[in-house]
C-alpha positions in Angstrom: 44.9 66.3 175.5 45.1 70.1 175.6 47.6 73.0 175.7 48.6 74.8 178.8 49.8 78.3 179.1 52.6 79.6 181.3 52.3 83.4 181.8 55.2 85.6 183.1 53.6 88.8 184.5 55.0 92.0 186.0 52.6 94.8 185.1 49.0 95.4 183.8 47.8 92.5 185.9 44.2 93.4 185.0 44.9 92.6 181.4 46.8 89.4 182.3 43.7 88.3 184.3 41.5 88.9 181.2 43.7 86.7 179.0 44.1 84.0 181.7 40.3 83.9 182.0 39.9 83.6 178.3 42.2 80.6 178.2 40.8 79.0 181.4 37.2 79.2 180.2 38.2 77.2 177.1 39.7 74.3 179.2 43.3 75.4 179.0 45.3 75.2 182.2 47.2 78.4 183.1 50.1 78.8 185.5 50.9 82.4 186.3 54.2 83.7 187.6 54.1 87.2 189.0 57.3 89.1 189.5 58.3 89.4 193.2 58.7 93.1 192.7 55.0 93.5 192.2 53.3 94.8 195.4 51.6 92.1 197.5 48.3 93.9 197.4 48.2 93.8 193.6 49.2 90.2 193.6 46.5 89.3 196.1 43.9 91.0 193.9 45.0 88.9 190.9 44.8 85.7 193.0 41.3 86.7 194.1 40.2 87.4 190.6 41.4 83.9 189.5 40.0 82.1 192.5 36.9 80.9 190.6 39.0 79.0 188.0 40.3 75.6 189.2 42.6 75.3 186.2 44.4 78.5 187.0 47.2 78.4 189.5 50.3 80.4 190.6 53.9 79.4 190.8 56.5 80.4 193.4 57.5 84.0 192.8 61.0 85.2 191.9 62.3 88.8 191.6 62.9 89.1 187.8 65.3 91.3 186.0 65.8 91.7 182.2 68.8 89.8 180.8 69.4 87.7 183.9 68.9 84.1 185.0 65.9 85.0 187.1 63.6 84.9 184.0 64.7 81.4 183.2 64.2 80.3 186.9 60.7 81.8 186.9 59.9 79.9 183.8 61.3 76.6 185.2 59.1 77.0 188.4 56.0 77.6 186.3 56.7 74.8 183.9 57.4 72.3 186.8 54.0 73.2 188.3 52.3 72.8 184.9 53.8 69.4 184.3 53.0 68.0 187.7 49.6 69.5 188.3 48.0 69.1 184.8 48.9 65.7 183.4 46.5 66.2 180.5 48.6 69.0 179.0 50.5 67.9 175.9 52.0 71.3 174.8 53.1 74.1 177.0 52.8 77.6 175.5 55.0 80.3 177.1 53.5 83.8 177.1 53.8 87.1 178.9 51.2 89.2 180.7 51.2 91.6 177.8 50.3 88.8 175.2 47.0 88.7 173.5 45.5 85.6 171.7 44.7 86.5 168.1 42.9 83.3 167.0 40.4 81.1 168.7 41.8 78.6 171.2 40.1 75.8 169.2 42.2 76.6 166.2 45.4 76.5 168.3 44.4 73.1 169.7 43.6 71.7 166.3 46.9 73.0 165.0 48.9 71.4 167.8 46.9 68.1 167.3 48.2 68.1 163.7 51.7 68.7 165.1 51.5 66.6 168.2 55.2 65.8 168.3 56.6 69.2 167.2 58.4 71.7 169.4 57.9 75.2 168.2 60.8 77.3 169.3 63.2 79.6 167.4 66.6 78.0 167.8 69.5 79.0 165.6 73.3 79.1 166.1 75.1 82.3 167.0 76.6 82.5 163.5 73.1 82.7 161.9 71.6 85.3 164.2 71.2 88.7 162.5 69.1 90.4 165.1 71.4 90.7 168.1 71.8 94.3 169.3 74.6 95.3 171.7 77.7 93.9 170.2 77.5 90.5 172.0 76.9 87.4 169.9 79.1 84.4 170.6 80.7 86.3 173.5 77.5 86.1 175.6 78.4 82.3 175.9 82.1 82.7 176.5 82.3 85.6 179.0 80.8 86.1 182.4 78.0 88.5 183.2 77.5 88.8 186.9 76.3 92.4 186.8 73.0 93.9 185.7 73.2 95.6 182.3 70.3 97.9 183.1 71.1 98.9 186.7 74.9 98.8 186.7 75.8 99.6 183.1 79.2 101.0 183.7 80.3 98.1 185.8 78.9 95.7 183.2 80.8 97.3 180.3 84.0 97.6 182.4 83.9 93.9 183.3 83.4 92.9 179.7 86.3 95.0 178.5 88.5 93.5 181.3 87.7 90.0 180.2 88.5 90.8 176.6 91.8 92.4 177.6 93.0 89.4 179.6 91.7 86.9 177.1 89.2 85.2 179.5 87.0 82.6 177.9 84.5 80.3 179.7 84.3 76.7 178.8 81.1 75.6 177.2 79.8 72.3 178.8 80.5 69.2 176.7 77.7 68.3 174.3 76.2 71.9 174.2 76.2 74.0 171.0 74.8 77.4 172.0 71.6 78.4 170.1 69.5 81.5 170.4 66.0 82.6 169.6 62.8 84.2 170.8 61.9 83.7 174.4 58.3 82.8 173.5 58.0 79.1 172.6 55.5 76.2 172.6 57.1 72.9 173.6 55.8 69.4 174.0 55.5 67.8 177.4 58.0 65.1 176.4 60.7 67.6 175.6 60.1 69.8 178.6 60.1 66.8 180.9 63.5 65.7 179.5 64.9 69.1 180.0 63.5 69.6 183.5 64.5 66.1 184.7 67.9 65.9 182.9 70.7 64.6 185.2 72.9 67.4 183.8 70.4 70.1 184.7 72.5 71.4 187.6 75.6 71.7 185.5 73.6 73.5 182.7 72.1 75.9 185.2 75.5 76.8 186.6 76.7 77.6 183.1 73.7 79.6 182.0 73.5 81.6 185.2 76.4 83.7 183.8 75.2 83.9 180.2 73.9 87.2 179.0 70.1 87.1 178.3 69.8 83.4 179.1 66.0 83.4 178.5 66.9 83.6 174.8 69.3 80.7 174.9 68.6 78.2 177.7 65.7 76.4 176.3 66.8 77.2 172.7 70.0 75.3 173.3 68.8 72.4 175.4 65.9 71.6 173.1 68.4 70.6 170.5 69.5 67.7 172.8 66.1 66.4 173.8 63.6 67.2 171.0 62.6 64.7 168.3 61.2 67.3 165.9 61.8 71.0 166.0 60.1 73.8 164.0 62.5 76.7 164.4 59.9 79.4 164.6 57.6 80.9 167.1 53.8 80.9 167.1 53.9 84.3 168.8 54.1 87.5 166.8 56.9 89.5 168.5 58.6 92.2 166.6 61.6 94.3 167.6 63.0 97.7 166.4 66.5 98.5 165.4 67.5 99.1 169.0 66.3 95.6 170.1 63.2 97.0 171.8 59.8 95.3 171.3 57.3 96.9 169.1 54.1 97.8 171.0 50.8 97.2 169.3 47.9 99.6 169.6 44.3 99.7 168.5 45.2 101.0 165.0 47.2 97.8 164.4 44.1 95.6 164.4 44.2 94.7 160.7 47.9 94.2 160.9 47.5 91.6 163.6 44.8 89.8 161.6 47.2 89.5 158.7 49.9 87.8 160.7 47.8 84.6 161.2 49.8 84.1 164.5 48.0 82.6 167.5 49.4 85.1 170.0 50.9 88.6 169.8 53.1 90.6 172.2 53.5 93.3 173.2 50.0 94.8 173.5 49.5 98.3 175.0 47.4 97.8 178.1 44.9 100.5 177.1 44.1 99.1 173.7 40.5 98.4 174.5 39.5 97.7 171.0 42.1 95.0 170.5 41.1 93.2 173.7 37.4 93.5 172.8 37.8 92.1 169.3 40.1 89.2 170.1 38.8 88.2 173.6 35.1 89.1 173.7 33.6 89.1 170.2 36.4 87.3 168.3 37.2 88.3 164.7 34.6 86.0 163.1 37.2 84.6 160.8 38.0 80.9 161.0 41.5 80.3 159.5 43.6 77.2 159.0 46.5 79.3 157.8 50.0 78.7 159.0 51.2 81.4 161.5 53.3 83.6 159.3 54.7 86.8 160.9 56.9 87.2 157.8 53.8 88.4 156.0 54.0 91.7 157.7 57.8 91.9 157.8 57.7 94.4 154.9 55.6 96.8 156.9 57.9 96.6 159.9 61.0 97.0 157.6 59.4 100.2 156.3 58.7 101.4 159.8 62.3 100.8 160.8 63.5 102.6 157.7 61.2 105.5 158.3 62.3 105.8 161.9 66.1 105.5 161.2 66.3 107.2 157.8 63.1 109.3 157.8 62.1 111.3 154.7 64.5 113.2 152.5 65.2 116.6 153.9 63.1 116.1 157.0 65.1 116.4 160.2 63.4 114.2 162.8 64.0 114.2 166.6 65.4 110.7 166.4 68.3 111.8 164.3 68.6 115.6 164.4 71.7 116.1 166.5 73.6 113.4 164.7 75.2 114.8 161.5 75.2 112.3 158.7 72.0 110.5 159.9 69.8 112.5 157.7 68.2 110.8 154.7 69.3 113.4 152.2 70.4 116.9 153.1 67.3 118.5 151.5 64.0 117.3 150.2 64.0 118.7 146.7 66.2 120.2 143.9 66.9 123.9 144.1 69.2 126.4 142.3 71.8 128.7 143.7 72.6 131.6 141.3 76.0 133.2 142.2 76.8 136.6 140.6 73.8 136.8 138.2 72.0 139.5 140.2 75.0 141.8 140.0 75.2 141.6 136.2 71.5 141.6 135.1 68.9 144.2 136.1 66.1 142.8 138.2 67.3 139.2 137.5 64.8 137.4 139.8 61.8 138.9 138.0 63.2 138.0 134.6 64.1 134.5 135.6 60.6 134.0 137.1 59.0 135.0 133.9 61.2 132.7 131.9 60.8 129.6 134.1 57.8 129.9 136.4 60.2 129.0 139.1 60.1 130.8 142.5 63.2 133.1 142.5 64.2 134.8 145.7 66.8 137.5 146.2 69.7 137.0 148.5 68.2 134.7 151.1 71.4 134.9 153.1 72.1 138.6 152.5 73.6 140.7 155.3 70.5 142.8 156.0 67.5 140.4 155.7 66.4 137.2 154.0 65.1 138.6 150.6 62.1 136.4 150.0 60.4 136.6 146.6 57.9 139.4 146.1 59.4 141.3 149.1 57.6 139.1 151.6 58.6 139.4 155.3 57.3 136.1 156.4 57.4 133.1 154.1 55.7 129.7 153.9 56.1 127.8 157.2 56.3 131.0 159.2 59.9 131.6 158.2 60.9 135.1 159.1 63.3 137.4 157.1 65.1 138.2 160.4 68.8 137.9 160.1 69.2 136.9 163.7 66.7 134.0 163.4 68.1 132.9 160.1 71.8 133.0 161.2 71.1 131.2 164.4 70.9 128.0 162.3 71.2 128.8 158.6 71.2 125.1 157.6 67.9 124.6 159.3 66.6 127.8 157.6 67.4 126.4 154.1 66.2 122.9 154.8 62.9 124.2 156.3 62.3 126.5 153.4 62.7 123.6 150.9 60.5 121.3 153.1 57.8 123.9 153.5 57.7 124.6 149.8 58.1 121.0 148.4 56.4 120.7 145.1 57.6 124.2 144.0 61.1 124.7 142.6 63.1 127.3 144.7 66.0 129.4 143.4 67.9 132.2 145.1 70.8 134.5 144.6 74.0 134.1 146.5 77.4 135.8 146.6 80.5 136.5 148.8 78.6 139.1 150.8 76.2 136.5 152.1 76.4 134.3 155.1 79.2 131.9 154.2 78.5 129.0 156.6 75.6 127.7 154.4 77.8 127.0 151.4 79.3 123.9 153.0 75.9 122.3 153.2 75.0 123.2 149.7 78.2 121.8 148.3 77.5 118.5 150.1 73.9 118.4 148.8 73.1 116.4 145.6 69.9 118.5 145.2 71.9 121.7 144.9 72.5 123.1 141.4 75.0 126.0 141.8 75.7 128.3 138.9 78.5 130.8 139.4 79.7 133.9 137.5 83.0 134.6 139.2 84.1 138.2 139.9 80.6 139.7 139.4 80.7 141.1 143.0 83.0 143.8 141.6 80.1 145.3 139.5 78.3 146.9 142.5 81.6 148.3 143.7 82.3 149.7 140.2 78.9 151.4 140.2 79.1 152.7 143.8 80.2 156.3 144.7 82.4 155.2 147.6 85.9 156.4 148.2 88.3 154.4 146.0 90.5 153.4 149.0 87.4 151.9 150.7 86.4 150.2 147.4 89.9 148.7 147.1 89.7 147.2 150.6 86.2 145.8 150.0 87.3 144.3 146.7 90.2 142.6 148.3 88.0 141.2 151.0 85.3 139.9 148.6 87.9 138.4 146.2 89.4 136.5 149.1 86.0 135.2 150.2 85.0 134.1 146.7 88.4 132.4 146.0 87.8 130.2 149.1 84.2 129.6 147.9 85.4 128.5 144.4 88.0 126.2 146.0 85.2 124.6 148.0 83.0 124.2 144.9 85.8 122.6 143.0 86.9 120.2 145.7 86.6 116.4 145.2 84.0 116.1 148.0 81.5 118.3 146.1 78.2 116.5 145.5 76.3 119.5 144.1 76.1 120.1 140.4 78.4 123.1 139.9 79.0 125.3 136.8 81.4 128.2 136.8 81.9 131.0 134.3 84.3 133.9 134.5 82.6 137.3 134.3 84.4 138.0 131.0 83.2 134.8 129.4 79.6 135.4 130.6 79.5 139.0 129.3 80.9 138.0 125.9 78.1 135.4 125.4 75.4 135.6 128.2 72.6 133.7 126.5 74.3 130.3 126.5 74.7 130.1 130.3 71.2 131.6 130.8 69.6 129.1 128.5 71.3 126.2 130.3 69.9 127.5 133.6 66.4 127.9 132.2 66.5 124.3 130.7 67.6 123.0 134.0 65.1 124.6 136.4 62.2 125.6 134.1 58.8 124.0 134.8 57.6 124.7 131.3 58.6 122.6 128.3 62.1 123.3 127.2 62.3 126.2 124.8 64.7 128.9 123.8 64.7 132.3 125.6 62.4 134.8 123.9 63.2 137.8 126.1 66.8 138.8 126.6 67.6 140.3 130.0 68.9 143.8 130.5 72.6 143.8 131.3 74.0 146.5 133.5 76.2 149.1 131.8 79.8 148.1 132.1 81.3 151.0 130.3 84.5 151.8 132.0 84.7 148.6 133.9 88.0 147.6 132.4 89.5 150.9 133.5 88.1 150.3 137.0 89.9 147.0 137.2 93.1 148.6 136.0 92.7 151.2 138.8 92.5 148.4 141.3 95.7 147.0 139.9 97.3 150.4 140.0 96.5 150.6 143.7 98.2 147.2 144.4 95.2 144.9 144.3 95.2 142.2 141.6 91.6 141.3 140.5 91.9 137.9 138.9 88.5 136.3 139.1 86.8 138.4 136.4 88.7 137.2 133.4 90.3 139.4 130.8 88.7 142.8 130.5 90.4 145.4 128.2 91.1 148.8 129.7 89.4 150.5 126.7 87.3 148.1 124.7 86.3 150.9 122.2 90.0 151.7 121.3 90.6 150.7 117.7 93.9 152.2 116.4 94.2 152.9 112.6 96.2 150.2 110.8 99.6 151.4 109.6 99.9 151.9 105.9 101.8 148.9 104.5 105.2 149.6 103.0 105.4 149.1 99.2 107.9 146.8 97.8 110.6 148.5 95.7 110.7 147.6 92.1 113.2 148.2 89.4 112.4 150.5 86.4 113.9 149.5 83.1 
């Protein structure tokens, strides 16, 4: 007794011939079905290549299309020929032209001898199927699918919606409980004969002709009626991605295929010469009696799916880029945004760099240029300081900067004069640590020599912008870590906020600040704010600054209490 192979082929016929010869030379009958869409010249070459093998034959050809009954019909024709032409076959193994044997045929024969009455087929009820992709589980058995999903997608979807709207439901034939599973099975002659010769075969075929993807449900359902012992698993390694498309194996998957202990794998890239050489010509030199266990490599495939769908934090991949919300983290690393500090402290980036060893940039989103640290014009990753390039996509500018410099903490100045669109990204980013001194934008106006009317207009504009920014920072949807001080509070006690920033972003061991920064001269700033008020503009983000902080009126002489002389 032996095992026979049914092969469904439609492309890479040269590789299919290689595999068929491998099995035929080891006394395994092979029945090949070639898709009717394959050119006759290619088919004739395959027939000629197999002419020297009496145990290789071809079944009647059918035009096959994914998801349709034609695949089941092609399988039935090949199985019928196998059962009638090769009576010594005890198990029939269904494979495709892109399948590749991973273990010696002798091991497969010995394994099936130990399980001579077992049908190996994945067969589970629709309620227990977690892998269906496309929104159709039980509905594939209760609706009709006369149109091709691949060629006539719009008509397919329209007809499905129409059936749902009118409440149409097909009647499942009596005695059938729909099951689903992998198309690739290994069934006993007894079970296949019962299915093929069943008196209800015509009724079953009429029903499954209008089931969606019947090659994953026809044998999987009927085997429950006729099998004496089922192992609901496949002996073929076949993995699918999150879109329901099969994973393709290449030469660099050699060790992965070894680890699966499966007898056959699909889908193999036709140009994987090393895989075909190792598994067909030389063998792997490893005799194994292990159970086929594709679950051993499920963890690797799960990681691959996660990497493809989620990617790495802060890396915007082609598979997700246009879809907002698909990114795995907005940015790849923590960074600090310092709002207002550069207006109050002389050469603040240099001082903070000395205190923390952190990379501190100027106004990366300033109106004139991206102020990279040390005055650089082009920064890591070929990022230009050009305003036009930066503002074409400011979010990509920031995420690229952080990705290109991962491993080094980045900090930069920000304010109401800068490009405002980037703030919404930073507010939604858990990696962002935003420290704000509100109202500090008024200090450069105070120190400027502009006409006061122009100063007033600019102050009103900047205050309006910063008010909107503060409202965004205080919103309930903020995921960034935000701390806000008014300018008056900061000027009164600057070291406490600065110490908290240093403790947060410093790469050195936490320690107290040893070098105090040089604050700008704010003499007369209170009077400046009063002048703005006198001109009709109400500056309210700075806190309470007295008009004359040096004014100290002499205390009035206390009145003496009268007393009575006796």
